[in-house]
FIKOLZA-1660 file (N, C-alpha, C; in steps of 0.1 Angstrom, whole numbers, plus 5000, padded with zeros to 4 digits):
% residues 229
   i   px   py   pz ch aa at
   1 0464 5127 5159  A  X  N
   1 0464 5141 5163  A  X CA
   1 0451 5148 5157  A  X  C
   2 0448 5146 5144  A  X  N
   2 0437 5153 5138  A  X CA
   2 0424 5149 5145  A  X  C
   3 0421 5136 5147  A  X  N
   3 0408 5132 5153  A  X CA
   3 0406 5139 5167  A  X  C
   4 0417 5139 5175  A  X  N
   4 0416 5145 5188  A  X CA
   4 0413 5160 5187  A  X  C
   5 0419 5166 5177  A  X  N
   5 0417 5180 5175  A  X CA
   5 0403 5183 5171  A  X  C
   6 0397 5175 5162  A  X  N
   6 0384 5177 5158  A  X CA
   6 0374 5175 5170  A  X  C
   7 0377 5165 5178  A  X  N
   7 0368 5162 5189  A  X CA
   7 0368 5173 5200  A  X  C
   8 0380 5180 5200  A  X  N
   8 0381 5191 5210  A  X CA
   8 0374 5204 5206  A  X  C
   9 0370 5205 5193  A  X  N
   9 0364 5217 5188  A  X CA
   9 0349 5217 5192  A  X  C
  10 0345 5228 5198  A  X  N
  10 0331 5229 5202  A  X CA
  10 0324 5239 5193  A  X  C
  11 0315 5233 5184  A  X  N
  11 0307 5242 5175  A  X CA
  11 0293 5239 5178  A  X  C
  12 0285 5250 5181  A  X  N
  12 0271 5247 5184  A  X CA
  12 0263 5240 5173  A  X  C
  13 0257 5229 5177  A  X  N
  13 0249 5221 5168  A  X CA
  13 0257 5211 5160  A  X  C
  14 0270 5210 5163  A  X  N
  14 0278 5200 5156  A  X CA
  14 0286 5193 5166  A  X  C
  15 0284 5180 5167  A  X  N
  15 0291 5171 5176  A  X CA
  15 0299 5161 5168  A  X  C
  16 0312 5163 5168  A  X  N
  16 0321 5154 5160  A  X CA
  16 0322 5140 5166  A  X  C
  17 0318 5139 5178  A  X  N
  17 0319 5125 5185  A  X CA
  17 0306 5118 5186  A  X  C
  18 0296 5124 5180  A  X  N
  18 0282 5118 5181  A  X CA
  18 0279 5108 5170  A  X  C
  19 0271 5098 5173  A  X  N
  19 0267 5088 5163  A  X CA
  19 0253 5091 5159  A  X  C
  20 0246 5101 5164  A  X  N
  20 0233 5105 5161  A  X CA
  20 0232 5108 5146  A  X  C
  21 0222 5103 5138  A  X  N
  21 0221 5106 5124  A  X CA
  21 0220 5121 5121  A  X  C
  22 0213 5128 5129  A  X  N
  22 0211 5143 5127  A  X CA
  22 0224 5150 5128  A  X  C
  23 0232 5146 5139  A  X  N
  23 0245 5153 5141  A  X CA
  23 0255 5149 5130  A  X  C
  24 0255 5137 5126  A  X  N
  24 0264 5132 5115  A  X CA
  24 0260 5140 5102  A  X  C
  25 0247 5141 5099  A  X  N
  25 0243 5149 5087  A  X CA
  25 0248 5163 5088  A  X  C
  26 0246 5170 5099  A  X  N
  26 0251 5183 5101  A  X CA
  26 0266 5184 5099  A  X  C
  27 0273 5175 5104  A  X  N
  27 0288 5174 5102  A  X CA
  27 0292 5173 5088  A  X  C
  28 0285 5164 5080  A  X  N
  28 0288 5162 5066  A  X CA
  28 0285 5175 5058  A  X  C
  29 0274 5182 5062  A  X  N
  29 0270 5194 5055  A  X CA
  29 0281 5205 5057  A  X  C
  30 0286 5205 5070  A  X  N
  30 0297 5215 5073  A  X CA
  30 0309 5212 5064  A  X  C
  31 0313 5199 5064  A  X  N
  31 0325 5196 5055  A  X CA
  31 0322 5199 5041  A  X  C
  32 0310 5197 5036  A  X  N
  32 0307 5200 5022  A  X CA
  32 0308 5215 5019  A  X  C
  33 0303 5223 5029  A  X  N
  33 0304 5237 5028  A  X CA
  33 0319 5242 5027  A  X  C
  34 0327 5236 5036  A  X  N
  34 0341 5240 5036  A  X CA
  34 0348 5236 5023  A  X  C
  35 0344 5225 5018  A  X  N
  35 0350 5220 5005  A  X CA
  35 0346 5230 4994  A  X  C
  36 0333 5234 4993  A  X  N
  36 0329 5243 4983  A  X CA
  36 0336 5256 4984  A  X  C
  37 0338 5261 4996  A  X  N
  37 0345 5274 4998  A  X CA
  37 0359 5273 4994  A  X  C
  38 0366 5262 4996  A  X  N
  38 0380 5260 4991  A  X CA
  38 0381 5259 4976  A  X  C
  39 0370 5255 4970  A  X  N
  39 0370 5254 4955  A  X CA
  39 0364 5267 4949  A  X  C
  40 0360 5276 4957  A  X  N
  40 0353 5288 4951  A  X CA
  40 0362 5296 4941  A  X  C
  41 0375 5297 4943  A  X  N
  41 0383 5304 4932  A  X CA
  41 0382 5297 4919  A  X  C
  42 0383 5283 4919  A  X  N
  42 0383 5275 4907  A  X CA
  42 0369 5276 4900  A  X  C
  43 0358 5276 4909  A  X  N
  43 0345 5278 4903  A  X CA
  43 0343 5291 4897  A  X  C
  44 0348 5302 4903  A  X  N
  44 0347 5315 4898  A  X CA
  44 0354 5316 4884  A  X  C
  45 0366 5310 4883  A  X  N
  45 0373 5310 4870  A  X CA
  45 0366 5302 4859  A  X  C
  46 0361 5291 4863  A  X  N
  46 0357 5281 4852  A  X CA
  46 0343 5283 4848  A  X  C
  47 0334 5290 4855  A  X  N
  47 0320 5291 4851  A  X CA
  47 0316 5305 4848  A  X  C
  48 0325 5314 4848  A  X  N
  48 0322 5328 4846  A  X CA
  48 0330 5334 4834  A  X  C
  49 0329 5347 4832  A  X  N
  49 0336 5353 4821  A  X CA
  49 0351 5357 4825  A  X  C
  50 0355 5353 4837  A  X  N
  50 0368 5357 4842  A  X CA
  50 0379 5352 4833  A  X  C
  51 0378 5339 4828  A  X  N
  51 0389 5334 4820  A  X CA
  51 0392 5342 4808  A  X  C
  52 0382 5345 4800  A  X  N
  52 0384 5353 4788  A  X CA
  52 0390 5367 4791  A  X  C
  53 0385 5373 4802  A  X  N
  53 0389 5387 4805  A  X CA
  53 0404 5387 4809  A  X  C
  54 0408 5379 4818  A  X  N
  54 0421 5379 4823  A  X CA
  54 0431 5376 4812  A  X  C
  55 0428 5366 4803  A  X  N
  55 0437 5363 4792  A  X CA
  55 0439 5374 4782  A  X  C
  56 0428 5381 4779  A  X  N
  56 0428 5392 4770  A  X CA
  56 0437 5404 4776  A  X  C
  57 0434 5407 4789  A  X  N
  57 0442 5417 4795  A  X CA
  57 0457 5414 4796  A  X  C
  58 0460 5401 4798  A  X  N
  58 0474 5397 4797  A  X CA
  58 0480 5398 4784  A  X  C
  59 0472 5395 4773  A  X  N
  59 0477 5398 4760  A  X CA
  59 0480 5412 4757  A  X  C
  60 0472 5421 4762  A  X  N
  60 0474 5435 4761  A  X CA
  60 0487 5439 4767  A  X  C
  61 0490 5435 4779  A  X  N
  61 0502 5438 4786  A  X CA
  61 0514 5432 4778  A  X  C
  62 0513 5420 4773  A  X  N
  62 0524 5414 4766  A  X CA
  62 0527 5421 4753  A  X  C
  63 0516 5425 4746  A  X  N
  63 0517 5432 4733  A  X CA
  63 0524 5446 4735  A  X  C
  64 0521 5453 4746  A  X  N
  64 0527 5465 4749  A  X CA
  64 0542 5464 4752  A  X  C
  65 0545 5452 4758  A  X  N
  65 0559 5450 4762  A  X CA
  65 0563 5457 4774  A  X  C
  66 0554 5460 4783  A  X  N
  66 0557 5468 4795  A  X CA
  66 0560 5459 4807  A  X  C
  67 0563 5447 4804  A  X  N
  67 0567 5437 4815  A  X CA
  67 0556 5436 4825  A  X  C
  68 0558 5442 4837  A  X  N
  68 0549 5440 4848  A  X CA
  68 0540 5452 4850  A  X  C
  69 0538 5460 4840  A  X  N
  69 0529 5472 4840  A  X CA
  69 0517 5470 4831  A  X  C
  70 0505 5470 4835  A  X  N
  70 0500 5471 4849  A  X CA
  70 0504 5459 4857  A  X  C
  71 0505 5460 4870  A  X  N
  71 0508 5448 4879  A  X CA
  71 0497 5438 4878  A  X  C
  72 0501 5426 4882  A  X  N
  72 0491 5415 4882  A  X CA
  72 0479 5418 4891  A  X  C
  73 0482 5424 4902  A  X  N
  73 0471 5427 4911  A  X CA
  73 0460 5436 4905  A  X  C
  74 0465 5446 4896  A  X  N
  74 0456 5455 4890  A  X CA
  74 0448 5447 4879  A  X  C
  75 0455 5439 4871  A  X  N
  75 0448 5431 4861  A  X CA
  75 0438 5422 4867  A  X  C
  76 0441 5415 4877  A  X  N
  76 0432 5405 4884  A  X CA
  76 0420 5413 4890  A  X  C
  77 0423 5424 4896  A  X  N
  77 0412 5432 4902  A  X CA
  77 0403 5437 4892  A  X  C
  78 0408 5442 4881  A  X  N
  78 0399 5447 4870  A  X CA
  78 0391 5435 4864  A  X  C
  79 0398 5424 4862  A  X  N
  79 0391 5412 4857  A  X CA
  79 0380 5408 4866  A  X  C
  80 0382 5408 4879  A  X  N
  80 0372 5404 4889  A  X CA
  80 0360 5413 4888  A  X  C
  81 0362 5426 4888  A  X  N
  81 0351 5436 4888  A  X CA
  81 0343 5435 4875  A  X  C
  82 0350 5433 4864  A  X  N
  82 0344 5431 4851  A  X CA
  82 0335 5419 4851  A  X  C
  83 0341 5408 4857  A  X  N
  83 0333 5396 4858  A  X CA
  83 0320 5398 4866  A  X  C
  84 0321 5405 4878  A  X  N
  84 0309 5408 4886  A  X CA
  84 0299 5416 4877  A  X  C
  85 0304 5425 4869  A  X  N
  85 0295 5433 4861  A  X CA
  85 0288 5425 4851  A  X  C
  86 0296 5417 4844  A  X  N
  86 0290 5409 4833  A  X CA
  86 0281 5398 4838  A  X  C
  87 0284 5392 4850  A  X  N
  87 0276 5381 4855  A  X CA
  87 0265 5386 4864  A  X  C
  88 0263 5399 4866  A  X  N
  88 0253 5404 4875  A  X CA
  88 0239 5400 4871  A  X  C
  89 0235 5400 4858  A  X  N
  89 0222 5395 4854  A  X CA
  89 0220 5381 4858  A  X  C
  90 0230 5372 4857  A  X  N
  90 0229 5358 4861  A  X CA
  90 0227 5357 4876  A  X  C
  91 0235 5365 4883  A  X  N
  91 0235 5365 4898  A  X CA
  91 0221 5370 4903  A  X  C
  92 0216 5380 4896  A  X  N
  92 0203 5385 4900  A  X CA
  92 0192 5375 4898  A  X  C
  93 0193 5368 4887  A  X  N
  93 0183 5357 4884  A  X CA
  93 0184 5346 4894  A  X  C
  94 0196 5342 4898  A  X  N
  94 0198 5332 4908  A  X CA
  94 0192 5336 4921  A  X  C
  95 0194 5349 4925  A  X  N
  95 0189 5354 4937  A  X CA
  95 0173 5354 4937  A  X  C
  96 0167 5358 4926  A  X  N
  96 0153 5359 4926  A  X CA
  96 0146 5345 4925  A  X  C
  97 0152 5336 4917  A  X  N
  97 0145 5323 4915  A  X CA
  97 0149 5312 4924  A  X  C
  98 0161 5314 4931  A  X  N
  98 0166 5303 4939  A  X CA
  98 0168 5307 4953  A  X  C
  99 0177 5317 4955  A  X  N
  99 0181 5320 4969  A  X CA
  99 0170 5326 4977  A  X  C
 100 0163 5336 4973  A  X  N
 100 0152 5342 4981  A  X CA
 100 0141 5332 4984  A  X  C
 101 0136 5325 4974  A  X  N
 101 0126 5315 4977  A  X CA
 101 0130 5305 4988  A  X  C
 102 0143 5301 4987  A  X  N
 102 0148 5291 4997  A  X CA
 102 0149 5297 5011  A  X  C
 103 0154 5310 5011  A  X  N
 103 0155 5317 5024  A  X CA
 103 0141 5319 5030  A  X  C
 104 0131 5321 5022  A  X  N
 104 0118 5324 5027  A  X CA
 104 0110 5311 5030  A  X  C
 105 0117 5299 5028  A  X  N
 105 0111 5286 5031  A  X CA
 105 0100 5282 5020  A  X  C
 106 0101 5288 5008  A  X  N
 106 0091 5285 4998  A  X CA
 106 0095 5273 4990  A  X  C
 107 0107 5269 4990  A  X  N
 107 0112 5258 4982  A  X CA
 107 0123 5250 4990  A  X  C
 108 0125 5238 4985  A  X  N
 108 0135 5229 4992  A  X CA
 108 0149 5232 4987  A  X  C
 109 0159 5226 4994  A  X  N
 109 0173 5229 4991  A  X CA
 109 0176 5223 4977  A  X  C
 110 0171 5212 4974  A  X  N
 110 0174 5206 4961  A  X CA
 110 0167 5214 4949  A  X  C
 111 0155 5218 4952  A  X  N
 111 0148 5226 4942  A  X CA
 111 0156 5240 4940  A  X  C
 112 0161 5245 4951  A  X  N
 112 0168 5258 4950  A  X CA
 112 0181 5256 4942  A  X  C
 113 0188 5245 4944  A  X  N
 113 0200 5242 4937  A  X CA
 113 0197 5240 4922  A  X  C
 114 0187 5233 4919  A  X  N
 114 0183 5231 4905  A  X CA
 114 0179 5244 4898  A  X  C
 115 0172 5253 4905  A  X  N
 115 0169 5266 4900  A  X CA
 115 0181 5275 4898  A  X  C
 116 0191 5274 4907  A  X  N
 116 0203 5282 4906  A  X CA
 116 0212 5277 4895  A  X  C
 117 0212 5265 4892  A  X  N
 117 0221 5259 4882  A  X CA
 117 0216 5263 4868  A  X  C
 118 0203 5265 4866  A  X  N
 118 0198 5268 4852  A  X CA
 118 0204 5281 4846  A  X  C
 119 0203 5293 4853  A  X  N
 119 0209 5305 4847  A  X CA
 119 0224 5303 4844  A  X  C
 120 0232 5296 4852  A  X  N
 120 0246 5294 4850  A  X CA
 120 0248 5285 4837  A  X  C
 121 0239 5275 4836  A  X  N
 121 0240 5266 4824  A  X CA
 121 0237 5274 4812  A  X  C
 122 0227 5283 4813  A  X  N
 122 0223 5291 4801  A  X CA
 122 0234 5300 4797  A  X  C
 123 0240 5306 4806  A  X  N
 123 0251 5315 4803  A  X CA
 123 0263 5307 4796  A  X  C
 124 0267 5296 4802  A  X  N
 124 0278 5289 4797  A  X CA
 124 0274 5283 4783  A  X  C
 125 0262 5278 4782  A  X  N
 125 0258 5271 4769  A  X CA
 125 0258 5282 4758  A  X  C
 126 0254 5294 4761  A  X  N
 126 0254 5305 4751  A  X CA
 126 0268 5308 4746  A  X  C
 127 0278 5306 4754  A  X  N
 127 0292 5309 4749  A  X CA
 127 0300 5297 4747  A  X  C
 128 0294 5285 4746  A  X  N
 128 0301 5273 4743  A  X CA
 128 0299 5268 4729  A  X  C
 129 0309 5265 4722  A  X  N
 129 0307 5260 4709  A  X CA
 129 0302 5245 4709  A  X  C
 130 0293 5242 4699  A  X  N
 130 0287 5229 4699  A  X CA
 130 0298 5218 4697  A  X  C
 131 0308 5222 4689  A  X  N
 131 0319 5212 4687  A  X CA
 131 0326 5208 4700  A  X  C
 132 0329 5218 4709  A  X  N
 132 0335 5216 4721  A  X CA
 132 0327 5207 4730  A  X  C
 133 0314 5211 4731  A  X  N
 133 0305 5203 4739  A  X CA
 133 0303 5189 4734  A  X  C
 134 0302 5187 4721  A  X  N
 134 0301 5174 4715  A  X CA
 134 0313 5165 4718  A  X  C
 135 0324 5171 4719  A  X  N
 135 0336 5163 4723  A  X CA
 135 0335 5156 4736  A  X  C
 136 0330 5163 4746  A  X  N
 136 0329 5156 4759  A  X CA
 136 0317 5147 4760  A  X  C
 137 0306 5150 4752  A  X  N
 137 0295 5141 4751  A  X CA
 137 0299 5128 4744  A  X  C
 138 0308 5129 4734  A  X  N
 138 0312 5117 4727  A  X CA
 138 0320 5108 4735  A  X  C
 139 0330 5113 4743  A  X  N
 139 0339 5105 4751  A  X CA
 139 0332 5100 4764  A  X  C
 140 0322 5107 4768  A  X  N
 140 0314 5102 4780  A  X CA
 140 0303 5092 4776  A  X  C
 141 0301 5091 4763  A  X  N
 141 0290 5082 4758  A  X CA
 141 0276 5087 4762  A  X  C
 142 0275 5100 4762  A  X  N
 142 0262 5106 4765  A  X CA
 142 0254 5109 4753  A  X  C
 143 0241 5108 4754  A  X  N
 143 0232 5111 4743  A  X CA
 143 0230 5127 4742  A  X  C
 144 0227 5131 4730  A  X  N
 144 0225 5145 4728  A  X CA
 144 0213 5150 4736  A  X  C
 145 0215 5161 4744  A  X  N
 145 0204 5165 4753  A  X CA
 145 0193 5173 4745  A  X  C
 146 0181 5172 4751  A  X  N
 146 0170 5179 4744  A  X CA
 146 0168 5193 4750  A  X  C
 147 0174 5196 4761  A  X  N
 147 0173 5209 4767  A  X CA
 147 0186 5212 4774  A  X  C
 148 0188 5225 4778  A  X  N
 148 0200 5229 4786  A  X CA
 148 0200 5223 4799  A  X  C
 149 0188 5220 4805  A  X  N
 149 0188 5214 4819  A  X CA
 149 0194 5201 4819  A  X  C
 150 0194 5193 4808  A  X  N
 150 0199 5180 4807  A  X CA
 150 0214 5179 4805  A  X  C
 151 0220 5190 4803  A  X  N
 151 0235 5190 4801  A  X CA
 151 0242 5190 4814  A  X  C
 152 0250 5180 4817  A  X  N
 152 0257 5179 4830  A  X CA
 152 0268 5188 4831  A  X  C
 153 0270 5193 4843  A  X  N
 153 0281 5203 4845  A  X CA
 153 0295 5196 4842  A  X  C
 154 0296 5183 4844  A  X  N
 154 0309 5176 4841  A  X CA
 154 0313 5178 4827  A  X  C
 155 0304 5179 4818  A  X  N
 155 0307 5181 4803  A  X CA
 155 0306 5196 4800  A  X  C
 156 0297 5204 4805  A  X  N
 156 0295 5217 4801  A  X CA
 156 0307 5226 4806  A  X  C
 157 0312 5224 4818  A  X  N
 157 0323 5233 4823  A  X CA
 157 0336 5232 4815  A  X  C
 158 0341 5220 4813  A  X  N
 158 0353 5220 4804  A  X CA
 158 0351 5224 4790  A  X  C
 159 0339 5221 4784  A  X  N
 159 0336 5226 4771  A  X CA
 159 0336 5242 4771  A  X  C
 160 0330 5247 4781  A  X  N
 160 0329 5262 4782  A  X CA
 160 0343 5268 4783  A  X  C
 161 0352 5261 4791  A  X  N
 161 0365 5266 4794  A  X CA
 161 0374 5266 4781  A  X  C
 162 0373 5256 4773  A  X  N
 162 0381 5256 4761  A  X CA
 162 0375 5265 4750  A  X  C
 163 0362 5267 4750  A  X  N
 163 0356 5277 4741  A  X CA
 163 0361 5291 4745  A  X  C
 164 0361 5294 4758  A  X  N
 164 0366 5307 4763  A  X CA
 164 0381 5309 4759  A  X  C
 165 0389 5298 4761  A  X  N
 165 0403 5300 4757  A  X CA
 165 0405 5303 4742  A  X  C
 166 0397 5296 4734  A  X  N
 166 0398 5299 4719  A  X CA
 166 0394 5314 4716  A  X  C
 167 0383 5318 4722  A  X  N
 167 0378 5332 4720  A  X CA
 167 0388 5342 4725  A  X  C
 168 0394 5339 4737  A  X  N
 168 0404 5349 4742  A  X CA
 168 0416 5350 4733  A  X  C
 169 0421 5338 4728  A  X  N
 169 0433 5338 4720  A  X CA
 169 0430 5345 4706  A  X  C
 170 0418 5344 4701  A  X  N
 170 0414 5351 4689  A  X CA
 170 0414 5366 4691  A  X  C
 171 0409 5371 4702  A  X  N
 171 0409 5385 4705  A  X CA
 171 0424 5389 4708  A  X  C
 172 0432 5381 4714  A  X  N
 172 0446 5384 4717  A  X CA
 172 0454 5386 4704  A  X  C
 173 0451 5377 4694  A  X  N
 173 0457 5378 4681  A  X CA
 173 0455 5392 4674  A  X  C
 174 0442 5396 4675  A  X  N
 174 0439 5409 4669  A  X CA
 174 0446 5420 4676  A  X  C
 175 0447 5419 4689  A  X  N
 175 0454 5429 4697  A  X CA
 175 0468 5430 4694  A  X  C
 176 0475 5419 4691  A  X  N
 176 0489 5419 4688  A  X CA
 176 0493 5425 4675  A  X  C
 177 0484 5426 4665  A  X  N
 177 0487 5430 4651  A  X CA
 177 0493 5444 4651  A  X  C
 178 0486 5455 4657  A  X  N
 178 0492 5468 4656  A  X CA
 178 0505 5469 4663  A  X  C
 179 0507 5462 4674  A  X  N
 179 0519 5463 4681  A  X CA
 179 0530 5456 4673  A  X  C
 180 0527 5445 4666  A  X  N
 180 0537 5439 4658  A  X CA
 180 0541 5447 4646  A  X  C
 181 0532 5455 4640  A  X  N
 181 0535 5464 4629  A  X CA
 181 0545 5475 4634  A  X  C
 182 0543 5480 4646  A  X  N
 182 0552 5490 4651  A  X CA
 182 0566 5484 4653  A  X  C
 183 0566 5472 4659  A  X  N
 183 0579 5466 4661  A  X CA
 183 0587 5464 4648  A  X  C
 184 0579 5459 4637  A  X  N
 184 0586 5457 4624  A  X CA
 184 0591 5470 4618  A  X  C
 185 0583 5480 4619  A  X  N
 185 0587 5493 4613  A  X CA
 185 0599 5499 4620  A  X  C
 186 0599 5498 4634  A  X  N
 186 0611 5503 4641  A  X CA
 186 0623 5494 4638  A  X  C
 187 0622 5481 4638  A  X  N
 187 0633 5472 4635  A  X CA
 187 0639 5475 4621  A  X  C
 188 0630 5477 4611  A  X  N
 188 0634 5479 4597  A  X CA
 188 0641 5493 4597  A  X  C
 189 0636 5503 4604  A  X  N
 189 0642 5516 4604  A  X CA
 189 0656 5516 4610  A  X  C
 190 0658 5509 4621  A  X  N
 190 0671 5508 4627  A  X CA
 190 0681 5500 4619  A  X  C
 191 0676 5490 4612  A  X  N
 191 0686 5483 4603  A  X CA
 191 0690 5491 4591  A  X  C
 192 0680 5499 4586  A  X  N
 192 0684 5508 4575  A  X CA
 192 0694 5519 4579  A  X  C
 193 0693 5523 4592  A  X  N
 193 0702 5533 4597  A  X CA
 193 0716 5527 4602  A  X  C
 194 0717 5513 4601  A  X  N
 194 0729 5507 4606  A  X CA
 194 0730 5506 4620  A  X  C
 195 0720 5508 4628  A  X  N
 195 0720 5507 4642  A  X CA
 195 0715 5493 4647  A  X  C
 196 0723 5483 4643  A  X  N
 196 0719 5469 4646  A  X CA
 196 0721 5466 4661  A  X  C
 197 0730 5473 4668  A  X  N
 197 0733 5469 4682  A  X CA
 197 0722 5475 4691  A  X  C
 198 0714 5484 4686  A  X  N
 198 0704 5490 4695  A  X CA
 198 0691 5481 4695  A  X  C
 199 0687 5477 4707  A  X  N
 199 0675 5468 4708  A  X CA
 199 0662 5475 4702  A  X  C
 200 0655 5470 4692  A  X  N
 200 0643 5476 4687  A  X CA
 200 0632 5478 4697  A  X  C
 201 0632 5469 4707  A  X  N
 201 0621 5470 4717  A  X CA
 201 0623 5483 4725  A  X  C
 202 0635 5487 4728  A  X  N
 202 0637 5499 4735  A  X CA
 202 0631 5511 4728  A  X  C
 203 0632 5511 4715  A  X  N
 203 0627 5523 4707  A  X CA
 203 0612 5522 4705  A  X  C
 204 0607 5509 4702  A  X  N
 204 0593 5508 4699  A  X CA
 204 0584 5509 4711  A  X  C
 205 0589 5507 4723  A  X  N
 205 0580 5507 4735  A  X CA
 205 0573 5521 4736  A  X  C
 206 0581 5532 4736  A  X  N
 206 0574 5545 4737  A  X CA
 206 0563 5547 4726  A  X  C
 207 0566 5543 4714  A  X  N
 207 0556 5545 4703  A  X CA
 207 0544 5536 4705  A  X  C
 208 0546 5524 4711  A  X  N
 208 0534 5516 4713  A  X CA
 208 0526 5521 4724  A  X  C
 209 0532 5526 4735  A  X  N
 209 0524 5533 4746  A  X CA
 209 0517 5545 4741  A  X  C
 210 0524 5553 4732  A  X  N
 210 0518 5565 4727  A  X CA
 210 0506 5562 4718  A  X  C
 211 0507 5552 4710  A  X  N
 211 0496 5547 4701  A  X CA
 211 0484 5542 4710  A  X  C
 212 0487 5535 4720  A  X  N
 212 0477 5529 4729  A  X CA
 212 0469 5540 4736  A  X  C
 213 0477 5550 4740  A  X  N
 213 0470 5561 4747  A  X CA
 213 0462 5570 4738  A  X  C
 214 0467 5572 4726  A  X  N
 214 0460 5581 4717  A  X CA
 214 0447 5575 4712  A  X  C
 215 0447 5562 4710  A  X  N
 215 0434 5556 4706  A  X CA
 215 0425 5552 4717  A  X  C
 216 0429 5555 4730  A  X  N
 216 0422 5552 4742  A  X CA
 216 0420 5537 4742  A  X  C
 217 0431 5530 4743  A  X  N
 217 0432 5515 4742  A  X CA
 217 0424 5508 4752  A  X  C
 218 0425 5512 4765  A  X  N
 218 0418 5505 4775  A  X CA
 218 0403 5506 4774  A  X  C
 219 0398 5517 4769  A  X  N
 219 0384 5518 4766  A  X CA
 219 0380 5508 4755  A  X  C
 220 0388 5508 4745  A  X  N
 220 0385 5499 4733  A  X CA
 220 0385 5484 4738  A  X  C
 221 0395 5481 4746  A  X  N
 221 0396 5467 4750  A  X CA
 221 0384 5463 4759  A  X  C
 222 0381 5471 4768  A  X  N
 222 0370 5468 4777  A  X CA
 222 0357 5468 4770  A  X  C
 223 0355 5477 4760  A  X  N
 223 0343 5477 4752  A  X CA
 223 0342 5464 4744  A  X  C
 224 0353 5460 4738  A  X  N
 224 0353 5447 4730  A  X CA
 224 0349 5435 4739  A  X  C
 225 0355 5435 4751  A  X  N
 225 0351 5424 4760  A  X CA
 225 0337 5424 4764  A  X  C
 226 0331 5436 4767  A  X  N
 226 0317 5436 4771  A  X CA
 226 0308 5432 4759  A  X  C
 227 0312 5437 4747  A  X  N
 227 0304 5434 4735  A  X CA
 227 0304 5419 4732  A  X  C
 228 0316 5412 4735  A  X  N
 228 0318 5398 4732  A  X CA
 228 0308 5389 4740  A  X  C
 229 0303 5395 4752  A  X  N
 229 0294 5387 4760  A  X CA
 229 0280 5391 4757  A  X  C
% end
């Protein structure tokens, strides 16, 4: 069923039933492009600042104890736009050194890909711990690279991911401390008053929200995230 469906699709410049090398090459490039587009969300998460941002924002919501407030859509949207803002220097460098020269016909496709990968590698290497990167080099049997260009993405991306996870959890721990103090004070007060049947979370929630608003919590969280990069 699928082969007949592919053969019935008429795309200019692409002939699924042709044996000509040029047509086959174009078809393979099309499939490669579709594959890259399907993996775009994973690429966005794994090679940018998105991982750290969304985890920290989730810690904030959990620390406040507001359940689904802010909603997931709001947190993800905020994390995306913060990612675009933080990654804009990298994207601008890729546009100037790789995309525009390739569109103007001044460089080949492979040279453009190599030029585009360098800013991304520099960003990830800057925020990757040597210990995490050495872990993957050790198990892959790779020699220590002399430059960032020699670091393969297969080792750099997972090393960058676990480094970002550790940093995000460290920030999340600091965020939890003031909320935990409020919970402990409220719980101790209720026990001293003999009101053990009243859930402490119900009483501490307004105080946590009030504290978060008074100190301008969202501003402080976003500022901390921007400074961390």
